[in-house]
py3Dmol code that shows the C-alpha trace and the ligand (Angstrom):
import py3Dmol

protein = """\
ATOM      1  CA  MET A   1    -163.229  78.994 -86.803  1.00  0.00           C
ATOM      2  CA  ASN A   2    -163.464  76.183 -84.280  1.00  0.00           C
ATOM      3  CA  LYS A   3    -159.891  75.770 -83.032  1.00  0.00           C
ATOM      4  CA  GLU A   4    -160.355  71.986 -82.824  1.00  0.00           C
ATOM      5  CA  ARG A   5    -161.110  71.624 -86.528  1.00  0.00           C
ATOM      6  CA  HIS A   6    -157.929  69.872 -87.532  1.00  0.00           C
ATOM      7  CA  ARG A   7    -159.402  66.380 -87.811  1.00  0.00           C
ATOM      8  CA  PRO A   8    -158.954  64.967 -90.402  1.00  0.00           C
ATOM      9  CA  CYS A   9    -155.858  67.065 -90.804  1.00  0.00           C
ATOM     10  CA  ARG A  10    -155.787  69.714 -93.535  1.00  0.00           C
ATOM     11  CA  LEU A  11    -153.381  72.057 -91.810  1.00  0.00           C
ATOM     12  CA  CYS A  12    -150.933  72.174 -94.704  1.00  0.00           C
ATOM     13  CA  GLY A  13    -151.096  71.914 -98.465  1.00  0.00           C
ATOM     14  CA  HIS A  14    -150.697  68.123 -98.334  1.00  0.00           C
ATOM     15  CA  LYS A  15    -154.191  67.782 -96.814  1.00  0.00           C
ATOM     16  CA  CYS A  16    -153.285  64.201 -95.907  1.00  0.00           C
ATOM     17  CA  LEU A  17    -156.476  63.809 -93.816  1.00  0.00           C
ATOM     18  CA  ALA A  18    -154.780  61.925 -90.978  1.00  0.00           C
ATOM     19  CA  ASP A  19    -157.060  61.625 -87.960  1.00  0.00           C
ATOM     20  CA  ARG A  20    -154.338  62.586 -85.496  1.00  0.00           C
ATOM     21  CA  THR A  21    -156.641  62.848 -82.497  1.00  0.00           C
ATOM     22  CA  ALA A  22    -157.483  59.164 -83.065  1.00  0.00           C
ATOM     23  CA  GLY A  23    -153.825  58.168 -83.035  1.00  0.00           C
ATOM     24  CA  GLN A  24    -152.987  58.413 -86.725  1.00  0.00           C
ATOM     25  CA  VAL A  25    -149.714  60.003 -87.783  1.00  0.00           C
ATOM     26  CA  GLY A  26    -149.721  62.486 -90.648  1.00  0.00           C
ATOM     27  CA  ARG A  27    -147.580  62.485 -93.744  1.00  0.00           C
ATOM     28  CA  CYS A  28    -145.356  64.983 -91.894  1.00  0.00           C
ATOM     29  CA  GLY A  29    -144.873  62.543 -89.007  1.00  0.00           C
ATOM     30  CA  ALA A  30    -146.908  64.550 -86.492  1.00  0.00           C
ATOM     31  CA  GLY A  31    -149.373  62.850 -84.190  1.00  0.00           C
ATOM     32  CA  GLN A  32    -151.568  64.048 -81.386  1.00  0.00           C
ATOM     33  CA  THR A  33    -148.897  65.458 -79.065  1.00  0.00           C
ATOM     34  CA  ILE A  34    -146.364  68.186 -79.815  1.00  0.00           C
ATOM     35  CA  GLY A  35    -142.934  67.109 -81.095  1.00  0.00           C
ATOM     36  CA  LEU A  36    -140.390  69.384 -79.442  1.00  0.00           C
ATOM     37  CA  ALA A  37    -136.776  69.258 -80.654  1.00  0.00           C
ATOM     38  CA  GLN A  38    -134.970  72.177 -79.039  1.00  0.00           C
ATOM     39  CA  THR A  39    -135.374  75.574 -77.403  1.00  0.00           C
ATOM     40  CA  LEU A  40    -132.800  78.346 -77.283  1.00  0.00           C
ATOM     41  CA  LEU A  41    -132.184  82.088 -77.401  1.00  0.00           C
ATOM     42  CA  HIS A  42    -131.353  82.613 -81.083  1.00  0.00           C
ATOM     43  CA  HIS A  43    -128.955  85.403 -82.042  1.00  0.00           C
ATOM     44  CA  GLY A  44    -128.753  84.675 -85.773  1.00  0.00           C
ATOM     45  CA  GLU A  45    -132.215  85.585 -87.047  1.00  0.00           C
ATOM     46  CA  GLU A  46    -132.909  88.884 -88.830  1.00  0.00           C
ATOM     47  CA  PRO A  47    -131.939  91.907 -86.625  1.00  0.00           C
ATOM     48  CA  PRO A  48    -135.517  92.871 -85.632  1.00  0.00           C
ATOM     49  CA  ILE A  49    -136.215  89.263 -84.649  1.00  0.00           C
ATOM     50  CA  SER A  50    -133.023  88.412 -82.729  1.00  0.00           C
ATOM     51  CA  GLY A  51    -132.413  91.883 -81.289  1.00  0.00           C
ATOM     52  CA  ARG A  52    -129.191  92.546 -79.405  1.00  0.00           C
ATOM     53  CA  PRO A  53    -127.538  90.220 -76.880  1.00  0.00           C
ATOM     54  CA  PRO A  54    -127.809  89.347 -74.093  1.00  0.00           C
ATOM     55  CA  GLY A  55    -131.443  88.873 -75.164  1.00  0.00           C
ATOM     56  CA  GLY A  56    -132.423  86.990 -78.288  1.00  0.00           C
ATOM     57  CA  SER A  57    -135.280  85.333 -80.087  1.00  0.00           C
ATOM     58  CA  GLY A  58    -136.901  82.709 -77.846  1.00  0.00           C
ATOM     59  CA  THR A  59    -136.852  79.951 -80.406  1.00  0.00           C
ATOM     60  CA  ILE A  60    -138.806  76.704 -80.182  1.00  0.00           C
ATOM     61  CA  PHE A  61    -137.919  74.107 -82.828  1.00  0.00           C
ATOM     62  CA  PHE A  62    -140.664  71.587 -83.528  1.00  0.00           C
ATOM     63  CA  THR A  63    -140.145  68.195 -85.159  1.00  0.00           C
ATOM     64  CA  SER A  64    -142.043  66.755 -88.149  1.00  0.00           C
ATOM     65  CA  CYS A  65    -141.812  69.475 -90.758  1.00  0.00           C
ATOM     66  CA  ASN A  66    -144.519  69.260 -93.415  1.00  0.00           C
ATOM     67  CA  LEU A  67    -141.989  69.894 -96.204  1.00  0.00           C
ATOM     68  CA  ALA A  68    -139.045  67.744 -97.246  1.00  0.00           C
ATOM     69  CA  CYS A  69    -136.430  70.138 -98.592  1.00  0.00           C
ATOM     70  CA  ALA A  70    -133.601  68.245-100.255  1.00  0.00           C
ATOM     71  CA  PHE A  71    -131.015  70.458 -98.547  1.00  0.00           C
ATOM     72  CA  CYS A  72    -132.760  71.228 -95.236  1.00  0.00           C
ATOM     73  CA  GLN A  73    -130.378  72.778 -92.674  1.00  0.00           C
ATOM     74  CA  ASN A  74    -132.516  71.457 -89.826  1.00  0.00           C
ATOM     75  CA  TRP A  75    -132.586  67.915 -91.225  1.00  0.00           C
ATOM     76  CA  GLN A  76    -131.524  66.398 -87.878  1.00  0.00           C
ATOM     77  CA  ILE A  77    -134.891  67.364 -86.400  1.00  0.00           C
ATOM     78  CA  SER A  78    -137.146  67.886 -89.417  1.00  0.00           C
ATOM     79  CA  GLN A  79    -136.574  64.694 -91.373  1.00  0.00           C
ATOM     80  CA  THR A  80    -135.479  62.189 -88.764  1.00  0.00           C
ATOM     81  CA  PRO A  81    -138.263  60.216 -87.121  1.00  0.00           C
ATOM     82  CA  LYS A  82    -138.427  59.906 -83.348  1.00  0.00           C
ATOM     83  CA  VAL A  83    -136.198  62.838 -82.423  1.00  0.00           C
ATOM     84  CA  GLY A  84    -137.006  65.197 -79.575  1.00  0.00           C
ATOM     85  CA  VAL A  85    -139.681  64.694 -76.952  1.00  0.00           C
ATOM     86  CA  GLN A  86    -143.455  64.640 -77.047  1.00  0.00           C
ATOM     87  CA  ILE A  87    -145.128  67.302 -74.915  1.00  0.00           C
ATOM     88  CA  GLU A  88    -148.591  68.686 -74.196  1.00  0.00           C
ATOM     89  CA  PRO A  89    -149.838  72.279 -74.582  1.00  0.00           C
ATOM     90  CA  GLN A  90    -149.355  73.029 -70.878  1.00  0.00           C
ATOM     91  CA  ASP A  91    -145.674  72.029 -71.171  1.00  0.00           C
ATOM     92  CA  LEU A  92    -145.267  74.286 -74.181  1.00  0.00           C
ATOM     93  CA  ALA A  93    -146.866  77.180 -72.287  1.00  0.00           C
ATOM     94  CA  LYS A  94    -144.296  76.743 -69.495  1.00  0.00           C
ATOM     95  CA  ILE A  95    -141.436  76.742 -72.008  1.00  0.00           C
ATOM     96  CA  MET A  96    -142.691  80.001 -73.536  1.00  0.00           C
ATOM     97  CA  LEU A  97    -142.826  81.647 -70.109  1.00  0.00           C
ATOM     98  CA  GLN A  98    -139.323  80.368 -69.253  1.00  0.00           C
ATOM     99  CA  LEU A  99    -137.955  81.782 -72.508  1.00  0.00           C
ATOM    100  CA  GLU A 100    -139.470  85.191 -71.773  1.00  0.00           C
ATOM    101  CA  ASP A 101    -137.951  85.068 -68.264  1.00  0.00           C
ATOM    102  CA  SER A 102    -134.534  84.265 -69.743  1.00  0.00           C
ATOM    103  CA  GLY A 103    -134.512  87.386 -71.940  1.00  0.00           C
ATOM    104  CA  ALA A 104    -136.409  86.421 -75.093  1.00  0.00           C
ATOM    105  CA  TYR A 105    -137.677  89.397 -77.090  1.00  0.00           C
ATOM    106  CA  ASN A 106    -140.276  87.172 -78.731  1.00  0.00           C
ATOM    107  CA  ILE A 107    -141.410  83.545 -78.974  1.00  0.00           C
ATOM    108  CA  ASN A 108    -140.227  82.154 -82.310  1.00  0.00           C
ATOM    109  CA  LEU A 109    -142.156  79.024 -83.341  1.00  0.00           C
ATOM    110  CA  VAL A 110    -140.130  77.130 -85.978  1.00  0.00           C
ATOM    111  CA  SER A 111    -142.066  74.746 -88.271  1.00  0.00           C
ATOM    112  CA  PRO A 112    -145.295  75.182 -86.285  1.00  0.00           C
ATOM    113  CA  THR A 113    -147.821  74.212 -88.981  1.00  0.00           C
ATOM    114  CA  PRO A 114    -148.686  70.632 -87.889  1.00  0.00           C
ATOM    115  CA  TYR A 115    -149.176  71.801 -84.299  1.00  0.00           C
ATOM    116  CA  VAL A 116    -151.269  74.963 -84.646  1.00  0.00           C
ATOM    117  CA  ALA A 117    -154.211  73.618 -82.645  1.00  0.00           C
ATOM    118  CA  GLN A 118    -151.964  72.623 -79.726  1.00  0.00           C
ATOM    119  CA  ILE A 119    -149.979  75.883 -80.028  1.00  0.00           C
ATOM    120  CA  ALA A 120    -153.222  77.875 -79.839  1.00  0.00           C
ATOM    121  CA  LYS A 121    -154.027  76.149 -76.541  1.00  0.00           C
ATOM    122  CA  ALA A 122    -150.503  76.732 -75.229  1.00  0.00           C
ATOM    123  CA  LEU A 123    -150.620  80.406 -76.142  1.00  0.00           C
ATOM    124  CA  GLU A 124    -153.929  80.861 -74.383  1.00  0.00           C
ATOM    125  CA  LEU A 125    -152.478  79.286 -71.234  1.00  0.00           C
ATOM    126  CA  ALA A 126    -149.205  81.232 -71.417  1.00  0.00           C
ATOM    127  CA  LYS A 127    -150.891  84.573 -72.061  1.00  0.00           C
ATOM    128  CA  ASN A 128    -153.215  83.973 -69.113  1.00  0.00           C
ATOM    129  CA  GLN A 129    -150.095  83.417 -67.009  1.00  0.00           C
ATOM    130  CA  GLY A 130    -148.414  86.639 -68.144  1.00  0.00           C
ATOM    131  CA  LEU A 131    -146.658  86.011 -71.483  1.00  0.00           C
ATOM    132  CA  THR A 132    -146.318  89.422 -73.152  1.00  0.00           C
ATOM    133  CA  VAL A 133    -143.666  89.204 -75.888  1.00  0.00           C
ATOM    134  CA  PRO A 134    -144.678  89.021 -79.582  1.00  0.00           C
ATOM    135  CA  ILE A 135    -145.340  85.617 -81.140  1.00  0.00           C
ATOM    136  CA  VAL A 136    -143.407  84.789 -84.321  1.00  0.00           C
ATOM    137  CA  TYR A 137    -144.782  82.142 -86.697  1.00  0.00           C
ATOM    138  CA  ASN A 138    -141.644  80.917 -88.498  1.00  0.00           C
ATOM    139  CA  THR A 139    -142.832  78.618 -91.273  1.00  0.00           C
ATOM    140  CA  GLY A 140    -141.776  76.994 -94.508  1.00  0.00           C
ATOM    141  CA  GLY A 141    -144.824  78.684 -95.994  1.00  0.00           C
ATOM    142  CA  TYR A 142    -146.856  75.605 -96.955  1.00  0.00           C
ATOM    143  CA  ASP A 143    -149.681  76.471 -94.566  1.00  0.00           C
ATOM    144  CA  SER A 144    -153.342  76.017 -95.397  1.00  0.00           C
ATOM    145  CA  LEU A 145    -155.762  78.890 -94.870  1.00  0.00           C
ATOM    146  CA  ARG A 146    -157.340  76.660 -92.215  1.00  0.00           C
ATOM    147  CA  ALA A 147    -154.108  76.668 -90.183  1.00  0.00           C
ATOM    148  CA  LEU A 148    -153.766  80.423 -90.527  1.00  0.00           C
ATOM    149  CA  ALA A 149    -157.369  80.938 -89.415  1.00  0.00           C
ATOM    150  CA  ILE A 150    -156.534  79.100 -86.189  1.00  0.00           C
ATOM    151  CA  MET A 151    -153.568  81.415 -85.663  1.00  0.00           C
ATOM    152  CA  GLU A 152    -155.411  84.659 -86.428  1.00  0.00           C
ATOM    153  CA  GLY A 153    -155.196  87.004 -83.464  1.00  0.00           C
ATOM    154  CA  LEU A 154    -152.561  84.837 -81.751  1.00  0.00           C
ATOM    155  CA  VAL A 155    -149.602  85.503 -84.052  1.00  0.00           C
ATOM    156  CA  ASP A 156    -147.974  88.935 -84.122  1.00  0.00           C
ATOM    157  CA  ILE A 157    -145.248  88.343 -86.706  1.00  0.00           C
ATOM    158  CA  TYR A 158    -145.393  86.013 -89.688  1.00  0.00           C
ATOM    159  CA  LEU A 159    -141.929  84.864 -90.849  1.00  0.00           C
ATOM    160  CA  PRO A 160    -142.687  82.593 -93.825  1.00  0.00           C
ATOM    161  CA  ASP A 161    -140.438  81.226 -96.538  1.00  0.00           C
ATOM    162  CA  VAL A 162    -141.163  81.921-100.168  1.00  0.00           C
ATOM    163  CA  LYS A 163    -139.112  79.000-101.434  1.00  0.00           C
ATOM    164  CA  ILE A 164    -139.897  79.051-105.141  1.00  0.00           C
ATOM    165  CA  ALA A 165    -142.168  80.848-107.607  1.00  0.00           C
ATOM    166  CA  GLN A 166    -144.649  79.352-109.978  1.00  0.00           C
ATOM    167  CA  ASP A 167    -143.185  77.956-113.221  1.00  0.00           C
ATOM    168  CA  PRO A 168    -144.687  80.307-115.834  1.00  0.00           C
ATOM    169  CA  ASN A 169    -145.048  77.360-118.212  1.00  0.00           C
ATOM    170  CA  LEU A 170    -147.494  75.659-115.821  1.00  0.00           C
ATOM    171  CA  ASN A 171    -150.996  76.621-114.779  1.00  0.00           C
ATOM    172  CA  LEU A 172    -151.254  77.838-111.186  1.00  0.00           C
ATOM    173  CA  GLY A 173    -151.809  74.790-108.984  1.00  0.00           C
ATOM    174  CA  ASP A 174    -150.464  72.269-111.506  1.00  0.00           C
ATOM    175  CA  PRO A 175    -147.845  69.982-109.928  1.00  0.00           C
ATOM    176  CA  ASP A 176    -144.423  71.536-110.414  1.00  0.00           C
ATOM    177  CA  PRO A 177    -141.723  68.844-110.744  1.00  0.00           C
ATOM    178  CA  VAL A 178    -138.966  71.164-109.479  1.00  0.00           C
ATOM    179  CA  ALA A 179    -140.940  72.188-106.383  1.00  0.00           C
ATOM    180  CA  MET A 180    -141.705  68.513-105.811  1.00  0.00           C
ATOM    181  CA  ARG A 181    -138.082  67.408-106.043  1.00  0.00           C
ATOM    182  CA  LEU A 182    -136.585  70.278-104.070  1.00  0.00           C
ATOM    183  CA  PHE A 183    -139.225  70.809-101.391  1.00  0.00           C
ATOM    184  CA  GLY A 184    -141.503  67.766-101.437  1.00  0.00           C
ATOM    185  CA  ALA A 185    -144.617  69.699-102.510  1.00  0.00           C
ATOM    186  CA  GLY A 186    -145.531  70.083-106.181  1.00  0.00           C
ATOM    187  CA  ASP A 187    -148.194  72.717-105.495  1.00  0.00           C
ATOM    188  CA  TYR A 188    -145.967  74.734-103.147  1.00  0.00           C
ATOM    189  CA  PRO A 189    -146.160  78.011-105.136  1.00  0.00           C
ATOM    190  CA  TYR A 190    -149.960  77.968-105.212  1.00  0.00           C
ATOM    191  CA  VAL A 191    -150.372  77.165-101.495  1.00  0.00           C
ATOM    192  CA  ASN A 192    -147.586  79.565-100.540  1.00  0.00           C
ATOM    193  CA  GLN A 193    -148.978  82.523-102.460  1.00  0.00           C
ATOM    194  CA  LEU A 194    -152.424  82.134-100.897  1.00  0.00           C
ATOM    195  CA  ALA A 195    -150.828  81.846 -97.446  1.00  0.00           C
ATOM    196  CA  LEU A 196    -148.657  84.955 -97.885  1.00  0.00           C
ATOM    197  CA  LYS A 197    -151.617  87.088 -98.895  1.00  0.00           C
ATOM    198  CA  GLU A 198    -153.565  85.880 -95.859  1.00  0.00           C
ATOM    199  CA  MET A 199    -150.642  86.573 -93.516  1.00  0.00           C
ATOM    200  CA  LEU A 200    -150.394  90.125 -94.871  1.00  0.00           C
ATOM    201  CA  ARG A 201    -154.136  90.583 -94.423  1.00  0.00           C
ATOM    202  CA  GLN A 202    -153.908  89.463 -90.799  1.00  0.00           C
ATOM    203  CA  THR A 203    -150.890  91.452 -89.648  1.00  0.00           C
ATOM    204  CA  GLY A 204    -149.922  94.065 -92.279  1.00  0.00           C
ATOM    205  CA  HIS A 205    -146.368  95.091 -93.076  1.00  0.00           C
ATOM    206  CA  LEU A 206    -143.619  94.705 -90.495  1.00  0.00           C
ATOM    207  CA  VAL A 207    -143.557  97.260 -87.674  1.00  0.00           C
ATOM    208  CA  ILE A 208    -140.238  97.866 -85.895  1.00  0.00           C
ATOM    209  CA  ASN A 209    -140.133  99.766 -82.597  1.00  0.00           C
ATOM    210  CA  LYS A 210    -137.578 102.303 -81.340  1.00  0.00           C
ATOM    211  CA  SER A 211    -135.440  99.503 -79.917  1.00  0.00           C
ATOM    212  CA  GLY A 212    -135.139  97.954 -83.370  1.00  0.00           C
ATOM    213  CA  LEU A 213    -137.385  95.008 -82.543  1.00  0.00           C
ATOM    214  CA  ALA A 214    -140.284  93.800 -84.669  1.00  0.00           C
ATOM    215  CA  THR A 215    -143.618  94.046 -82.912  1.00  0.00           C
ATOM    216  CA  LYS A 216    -146.005  92.884 -85.645  1.00  0.00           C
ATOM    217  CA  GLY A 217    -146.357  92.236 -89.359  1.00  0.00           C
ATOM    218  CA  LEU A 218    -145.074  90.101 -92.194  1.00  0.00           C
ATOM    219  CA  LEU A 219    -141.412  89.361 -92.972  1.00  0.00           C
ATOM    220  CA  PRO A 220    -141.110  86.911 -95.890  1.00  0.00           C
ATOM    221  CA  ARG A 221    -137.828  85.075 -96.428  1.00  0.00           C
ATOM    222  CA  HIS A 222    -136.362  83.905 -99.705  1.00  0.00           C
ATOM    223  CA  LEU A 223    -133.274  81.703 -99.921  1.00  0.00           C
ATOM    224  CA  VAL A 224    -131.413  82.341-103.170  1.00  0.00           C
ATOM    225  CA  LEU A 225    -130.229  79.041-104.676  1.00  0.00           C
ATOM    226  CA  PRO A 226    -127.377  78.350-107.126  1.00  0.00           C
ATOM    227  CA  ASP A 227    -128.298  78.404-110.831  1.00  0.00           C
ATOM    228  CA  ASN A 228    -131.482  80.358-109.978  1.00  0.00           C
ATOM    229  CA  LEU A 229    -133.178  77.066-109.037  1.00  0.00           C
ATOM    230  CA  ALA A 230    -135.625  78.893-106.775  1.00  0.00           C
ATOM    231  CA  ARG A 231    -136.605  81.262-109.653  1.00  0.00           C
ATOM    232  CA  THR A 232    -135.576  84.243-107.542  1.00  0.00           C
ATOM    233  CA  ASP A 233    -136.433  86.722-110.304  1.00  0.00           C
ATOM    234  CA  LEU A 234    -140.041  85.488-110.366  1.00  0.00           C
ATOM    235  CA  VAL A 235    -140.249  85.307-106.563  1.00  0.00           C
ATOM    236  CA  LEU A 236    -139.187  88.945-106.201  1.00  0.00           C
ATOM    237  CA  GLN A 237    -141.508  90.053-108.959  1.00  0.00           C
ATOM    238  CA  TRP A 238    -144.433  88.256-107.311  1.00  0.00           C
ATOM    239  CA  ILE A 239    -143.609  89.817-103.935  1.00  0.00           C
ATOM    240  CA  ALA A 240    -143.417  93.337-105.401  1.00  0.00           C
ATOM    241  CA  GLU A 241    -146.690  92.939-107.299  1.00  0.00           C
ATOM    242  CA  ASN A 242    -148.707  91.138-104.620  1.00  0.00           C
ATOM    243  CA  LEU A 243    -147.337  92.211-101.252  1.00  0.00           C
ATOM    244  CA  GLY A 244    -146.377  95.753-102.257  1.00  0.00           C
ATOM    245  CA  GLN A 245    -143.138  97.652-102.189  1.00  0.00           C
ATOM    246  CA  GLY A 246    -143.649  98.483 -98.502  1.00  0.00           C
ATOM    247  CA  VAL A 247    -143.019  94.872 -97.620  1.00  0.00           C
ATOM    248  CA  TYR A 248    -139.954  93.933 -95.611  1.00  0.00           C
ATOM    249  CA  LEU A 249    -137.996  91.066 -97.109  1.00  0.00           C
ATOM    250  CA  SER A 250    -135.200  88.798 -95.954  1.00  0.00           C
ATOM    251  CA  LEU A 251    -133.043  87.860 -98.937  1.00  0.00           C
ATOM    252  CA  MET A 252    -130.949  84.943 -97.752  1.00  0.00           C
ATOM    253  CA  ALA A 253    -127.566  83.802 -99.047  1.00  0.00           C
ATOM    254  CA  GLN A 254    -126.969  80.959 -96.594  1.00  0.00           C
ATOM    255  CA  TYR A 255    -127.529  77.983 -98.913  1.00  0.00           C
ATOM    256  CA  HIS A 256    -125.153  75.214 -97.851  1.00  0.00           C
ATOM    257  CA  PRO A 257    -124.748  71.899 -99.709  1.00  0.00           C
ATOM    258  CA  ASN A 258    -123.375  69.888 -96.796  1.00  0.00           C
ATOM    259  CA  HIS A 259    -126.477  67.913 -95.882  1.00  0.00           C
ATOM    260  CA  LEU A 260    -127.236  67.071 -99.499  1.00  0.00           C
ATOM    261  CA  LEU A 261    -123.657  65.929-100.149  1.00  0.00           C
ATOM    262  CA  LYS A 262    -123.605  63.728 -97.040  1.00  0.00           C
ATOM    263  CA  HIS A 263    -127.126  62.339 -97.016  1.00  0.00           C
ATOM    264  CA  GLY A 264    -128.831  63.294-100.281  1.00  0.00           C
ATOM    265  CA  ASP A 265    -130.019  61.229-103.185  1.00  0.00           C
ATOM    266  CA  PRO A 266    -127.271  61.170-105.875  1.00  0.00           C
ATOM    267  CA  GLN A 267    -130.073  61.661-108.392  1.00  0.00           C
ATOM    268  CA  GLU A 268    -130.454  65.204-107.025  1.00  0.00           C
ATOM    269  CA  PHE A 269    -126.863  65.976-108.003  1.00  0.00           C
ATOM    270  CA  ARG A 270    -127.462  64.893-111.576  1.00  0.00           C
ATOM    271  CA  SER A 271    -130.734  66.809-111.872  1.00  0.00           C
ATOM    272  CA  PHE A 272    -129.563  69.936-110.056  1.00  0.00           C
ATOM    273  CA  PRO A 273    -125.743  70.105-110.194  1.00  0.00           C
ATOM    274  CA  GLY A 274    -125.780  73.663-108.810  1.00  0.00           C
ATOM    275  CA  LEU A 275    -126.925  72.297-105.448  1.00  0.00           C
ATOM    276  CA  THR A 276    -123.506  70.745-104.856  1.00  0.00           C
ATOM    277  CA  ARG A 277    -121.872  74.153-104.341  1.00  0.00           C
ATOM    278  CA  PRO A 278    -122.582  77.277-102.264  1.00  0.00           C
ATOM    279  CA  LEU A 279    -124.129  80.351-103.816  1.00  0.00           C
ATOM    280  CA  SER A 280    -121.614  82.567-105.656  1.00  0.00           C
ATOM    281  CA  VAL A 281    -121.077  86.243-104.863  1.00  0.00           C
ATOM    282  CA  ARG A 282    -122.214  87.111-108.379  1.00  0.00           C
ATOM    283  CA  GLU A 283    -125.467  85.149-108.055  1.00  0.00           C
ATOM    284  CA  TYR A 284    -126.306  86.928-104.817  1.00  0.00           C
ATOM    285  CA  GLU A 285    -125.455  90.334-106.285  1.00  0.00           C
ATOM    286  CA  ILE A 286    -127.865  89.687-109.152  1.00  0.00           C
ATOM    287  CA  ALA A 287    -130.622  88.879-106.649  1.00  0.00           C
ATOM    288  CA  MET A 288    -129.921  91.994-104.556  1.00  0.00           C
ATOM    289  CA  ASN A 289    -129.820  94.248-107.645  1.00  0.00           C
ATOM    290  CA  LEU A 290    -133.133  92.857-108.802  1.00  0.00           C
ATOM    291  CA  ALA A 291    -134.688  93.594-105.408  1.00  0.00           C
ATOM    292  CA  TRP A 292    -133.497  97.215-105.645  1.00  0.00           C
ATOM    293  CA  GLU A 293    -134.786  97.509-109.242  1.00  0.00           C
ATOM    294  CA  LEU A 294    -138.200  96.310-108.062  1.00  0.00           C
ATOM    295  CA  LYS A 295    -137.985  98.903-105.263  1.00  0.00           C
ATOM    296  CA  LEU A 296    -138.049  96.227-102.578  1.00  0.00           C
ATOM    297  CA  GLU A 297    -135.888  98.480-100.473  1.00  0.00           C
ATOM    298  CA  ASN A 298    -136.796  97.166 -97.015  1.00  0.00           C
ATOM    299  CA  ALA A 299    -134.588  94.144 -97.522  1.00  0.00           C
ATOM    300  CA  PHE A 300    -132.347  92.394 -95.019  1.00  0.00           C
ATOM    301  CA  VAL A 301    -129.325  90.866 -96.752  1.00  0.00           C
ATOM    302  CA  GLN A 302    -126.623  88.442 -95.603  1.00  0.00           C
ATOM    303  CA  ASP A 303    -122.910  87.981 -96.118  1.00  0.00           C
ATOM    304  CA  LEU A 304    -122.012  84.719 -97.834  1.00  0.00           C
ATOM    305  CA  GLU A 305    -120.053  83.524 -94.777  1.00  0.00           C
ATOM    306  CA  SER A 306    -123.409  83.077 -93.061  1.00  0.00           C
ATOM    307  CA  ALA A 307    -123.700  79.886 -95.130  1.00  0.00           C
ATOM    308  CA  VAL A 308    -121.252  78.319 -92.684  1.00  0.00           C
ATOM    309  CA  ARG A 309    -121.952  80.297 -89.511  1.00  0.00           C
ATOM    310  CA  LEU A 310    -125.704  79.727 -89.465  1.00  0.00           C
ATOM    311  CA  VAL A 311    -125.753  75.991 -90.112  1.00  0.00           C
ATOM    312  CA  PRO A 312    -127.167  74.436 -86.939  1.00  0.00           C
ATOM    313  CA  ASP A 313    -125.946  71.223 -85.348  1.00  0.00           C
ATOM    314  CA  PHE A 314    -128.657  69.910 -83.055  1.00  0.00           C
ATOM    315  CA  GLN A 315    -126.307  67.273 -81.654  1.00  0.00           C
ATOM    316  CA  LYS A 316    -124.055  69.903 -80.047  1.00  0.00           C
ATOM    317  CA  PRO A 317    -124.829  71.709 -76.777  1.00  0.00           C
ATOM    318  CA  GLU A 318    -124.406  75.028 -78.644  1.00  0.00           C
ATOM    319  CA  VAL A 319    -126.564  74.557 -81.751  1.00  0.00           C
ATOM    320  CA  PHE A 320    -125.178  77.651 -83.518  1.00  0.00           C
ATOM    321  CA  ASP A 321    -121.595  78.884 -83.601  1.00  0.00           C
ATOM    322  CA  ASN A 322    -122.594  82.536 -83.187  1.00  0.00           C
TER     323      ASN A 322
END
"""
ligand_1 = """\
8
SF4
S -149.747 69.104 -91.227
Fe -149.054 66.956 -91.353
S -150.835 65.750 -90.754
Fe -151.600 67.820 -91.272
S -152.148 67.774 -93.470
Fe -150.030 68.453 -93.367
S -148.822 66.547 -93.568
Fe -150.899 65.918 -93.006
"""
view = py3Dmol.view(width=600, height=400)
view.addModel(protein, "pdb")
view.setStyle({"model": 0}, {"cartoon": {"style": "trace"}})
view.addModel(ligand_1, "xyz")
view.setStyle({"model": 1}, {"stick": {}})
view.zoomTo()
view.show()
C-alpha cells in the first residue's frame, strides 16, 4: 500500500475523512504534524515489554487519541487540546535513537494510530541511522486495516487493547451504546476484532527471548471494569476462539475512577455507577479464573495496588511513581 494514502483520513474506525495534509484537523485532533506529549523509559509495562532496570521500554506518548474513554488514565495528553509539541518525522527518528542510546529495550509508540504515515517515515530514517530495538505499537485497538497495512513490516510487537466485546443482542457492526458512552466509538468491537486478527496475521504470537524480553508478536490487553462493564467474559471467549489458546494476554486490574470523579460527566455515574469505584478483588478473581478455564494460560496479571501505582501524572517530572 502507498504509505501516503491517509488523505482523506481513514486511519481509524471513525473514518472522519479529514484532509490533514491540507491543514484540516481530524476528529481525534490530529493534523499534519506529529503531536508529541512525552518520552520516557517506562518500567511499569508488562515484564517482557519493560524488562529489568536500569533499562526500560522507550516510550513515546502521542497526543490526540482517536478514542475518548470516559476514564482515560492519560487524559492530560489524550483529551486535552494543544498539549505537547508538534514535531516532524526527522525529529521523531532522533528521539527513537536517543531512547535506544539511553537503554531502551524497545520503542513503545503509545496511541500511534493518527500518525502512522509520519511514524513510518520516522522509522525508515531511524533504522537507516542504526535503530535496532523492536518496535511496539501500543494502541487502543480502534485501528483501520489501512493503518495496519502501513505498519506491516515496520512493527515487531502489537500491544492493542481489547476494551469491550460485542453485545450479543446486537448485530456485529451495529452501534453499541455502551461502547459509545465508555470509549467514544459505537462500532469499537467490530473494528477491534478485525484489527486484532490482522495484527496476529502480521506478527504471530508473542516471542520472548532468553533475557525475558519480547522480540515480536501480539500481546492483547484487556482492562477488567467494575460490574463487568467491559463484558470480560465475552472478551476472553472471543480471544480464545479467534486468537487461539497460544496467545499471550495481559489481564489488567488497574481501573481507577479518579479522572472520572474529578472531570467526568455526572451522567456517567448514573448510567454506570460501578465506574465510581475501583475493581474489587472478587471481580478480578472471576476474570482470572475464566481465563484459566478457557486455557488462556499465557496471561500476565496485576495486583490491585497497580490501580494507584500506575496512574500517570504528565504534569510531574516523574510521570510514574515506580
Ligand atoms: S485517525 Fe483521526 S483524523 Fe484519522 S480517521 Fe481517525 S479520527 Fe479521523
